[in-house]
C-alpha positions in Angstrom: 0.0 0.1 0.0 1.5 3.4 -1.1 4.7 1.6 -2.3 6.0 1.6 -5.9 8.1 -1.3 -6.6 9.7 -2.4 -9.8 11.9 -5.4 -11.1 10.2 -7.6 -8.5 11.6 -11.2 -8.3 10.6 -13.8 -5.9 9.9 -17.5 -5.1 7.3 -19.0 -2.8 6.3 -22.2 -0.9 2.9 -22.6 0.6 2.5 -25.1 3.6 -1.1 -25.0 5.0 -1.3 -21.8 7.2 2.3 -20.8 6.4 3.2 -18.8 3.1 7.0 -18.2 2.6 8.4 -15.8 0.0 12.1 -16.1 -0.4 14.8 -14.8 -2.9 12.8 -11.6 -2.8 14.3 -8.6 -4.7 13.7 -5.4 -6.7 13.8 -1.7 -6.9 12.3 0.7 -4.3 12.8 4.6 -4.1 15.8 4.3 -6.5 17.4 1.7 -4.2 17.9 -2.0 -4.4 16.3 -4.4 -2.0 16.5 -8.1 -1.2 15.0 -10.1 1.6 12.4 -12.7 2.8 8.9 -12.6 3.9 6.9 -15.3 5.9 3.2 -15.1 6.7 1.7 -17.4 9.3 -2.1 -17.7 9.5 -2.2 -15.9 6.2 -5.9 -17.0 5.5 -7.2 -14.9 8.5 -6.1 -11.3 8.3 -6.7 -10.4 11.9 -4.5 -13.4 13.1 -1.6 -13.1 10.4 1.8 -12.8 11.7 4.6 -11.3 9.3 8.1 -12.4 9.7 10.2 -9.8 7.6 13.8 -9.6 6.6 15.0 -6.8 4.5 18.1 -5.0 3.3 17.8 -1.8 1.2 20.6 -0.1 -0.4 21.2 3.3 -1.7 17.6 4.4 -1.7 16.3 8.0 -1.9 15.5 9.1 1.7 12.8 11.5 0.5 11.1 8.9 -1.7 11.3 6.2 0.9 9.9 8.4 3.7 7.0 9.6 1.3 6.0 6.0 0.1 6.1 4.6 3.7 4.4 7.5 5.2 1.1 5.6 5.6 2.8 2.6 6.9 4.9 4.6 9.4 2.1 6.8 10.6 3.5 10.1 9.0 1.2 12.9 8.0 0.5 13.1 4.2 3.4 15.4 2.9 3.0 17.5 -0.3 6.2 19.5 0.2 9.1 18.8 -2.0 11.0 15.5 -1.4 13.8 15.7 1.0 17.2 15.1 -0.1 19.5 12.1 1.2 20.3 8.6 0.5 19.0 5.6 2.9 20.6 2.4 3.8 18.8 0.0 6.2 18.5 -3.6 7.2 16.0 -5.1 9.5 14.4 -8.4 11.1 11.0 -8.0 12.2 8.1 -9.9 13.4 4.9 -8.2 13.3 2.1 -10.0 15.5 -1.4 -9.1 15.7 -0.9 -8.2 19.4 1.5 -5.1 19.3 3.0 -6.2 22.6 4.4 -9.3 20.9 5.9 -7.4 17.8 9.7 -7.5 18.0 12.7 -7.0 15.8 16.1 -5.4 15.2 18.0 -3.5 12.5 20.4 -0.8 11.5 19.5 2.5 9.6 21.9 4.9 7.9 21.0 8.2 6.3 23.5 10.5 4.6 23.6 13.6 2.5 20.4 14.7 4.1 19.1 17.9 5.9 18.2 16.3 9.2 17.6 19.5 11.1 19.7 22.1 12.9 21.1 22.4 16.4 21.2 26.0 17.7 24.1 25.8 20.1 23.0 29.0 22.0 19.3 28.7 21.7 17.5 31.9 20.7 20.9 33.8 20.5 22.1 31.6 17.8 20.2 33.7 15.1 21.5 36.8 16.5 25.2 35.5 16.4 24.5 34.1 12.8 23.3 37.6 11.8 26.8 38.8 13.1 28.4 36.4 10.8 29.3 33.7 13.4 27.7 30.8 11.4 29.0 28.1 14.0 26.2 29.2 16.3 23.6 26.8 14.3 24.8 23.7 13.0 23.0 21.6 10.4 23.1 17.8 10.7 23.4 15.9 7.5 24.2 12.2 8.5 22.6 9.6 10.9 23.3 6.0 11.8 21.8 3.8 14.5 21.1 0.4 15.6 17.6 -0.3 17.0 15.6 -3.2 18.8 12.0 -3.5 19.6 10.7 -5.6 22.3 7.5 -5.2 24.4 6.3 -1.9 22.6 9.8 -0.2 23.7 12.4 0.7 21.1 16.0 0.7 22.2 18.4 2.8 20.2 22.2 2.2 20.5 25.2 3.3 18.5 23.2 6.3 17.4 25.4 9.0 15.6 24.4 12.2 14.1 27.2 14.2 12.0 27.6 17.3 10.5 30.9 19.2 9.1 31.4 20.7 12.6 30.1 18.3 15.4 29.3 14.8 16.4 26.4 13.7 18.5 25.9 10.3 19.8 22.3 8.9 21.0 21.6 5.9 23.2 18.4 5.1 25.0 14.7 4.0 24.8 11.5 5.3 23.4 8.1 3.8 24.3 6.1 3.3 21.2 2.8 3.7 22.8 3.3 6.7 24.9 6.1 8.2 22.6 8.0 9.0 25.8 12.0 9.3 25.4 14.6 8.1 27.9 18.1 9.1 25.8 21.4 10.0 26.7 23.3 12.1 24.3 26.9 13.5 23.9 27.5 16.5 21.7 31.2 16.9 20.7 32.3 20.1 18.9 35.2 20.0 16.6 38.5 21.5 17.8 39.8 24.7 16.3 37.4 27.9 16.1 35.0 26.3 18.6 37.6 25.8 21.2 38.6 29.4 21.0 35.1 30.7 21.1 33.7 28.4 23.9 36.7 28.3 26.2 36.6 27.4 29.1 33.3 25.4 28.2 34.2 21.9 27.6 34.1 20.6 23.9 31.8 17.7 25.0 28.5 18.2 26.5 26.2 15.6 27.7 22.4 15.9 27.1 19.5 14.0 29.0 16.6 13.8 26.7 13.3 12.6 28.3 9.6 13.2 28.4 7.3 13.0 25.4 
């Protein structure tokens, strides 16, 4: 639903209530995907369990996000497609009972516009107007490992990068309440930052919690 696939190839096996689709490959959002799909109790929609193994390489981040918006619960977006490339791998069990859904994977986004960190809050725009462009830092890459169990997503080895800083991210997000419990470390690159911010440490720890 909402997905545009091409060059699709697959093989299948049916044994009673279990349908196995293997050797799955094709093109999606300008990228190449491979994987496997298993459906248990496929005859009864409300009881169907899905086992998904997927690898997606060098896809368009904007196209993938747009096409998966319905599945991921994003609002429909009519703005221009976002830039960036996406690689991801995942192994996921989708169960009729959301509490029994589980899985793990890795995601990598590059060459994208992932937002801006304003190092000095509202003062950043003032400093930017004075030519001090380091006050606002645009992020262009993100990688993370994730795991889902009992409606909680655990993020590890999260890494957000830009030309002038690194930001790590580790913690959890409750998929039901959307509450965060994350710890992040922000490290500014040496050089101009160390001169401007001294004696402030070049590494700052942030605790992210709440909805």
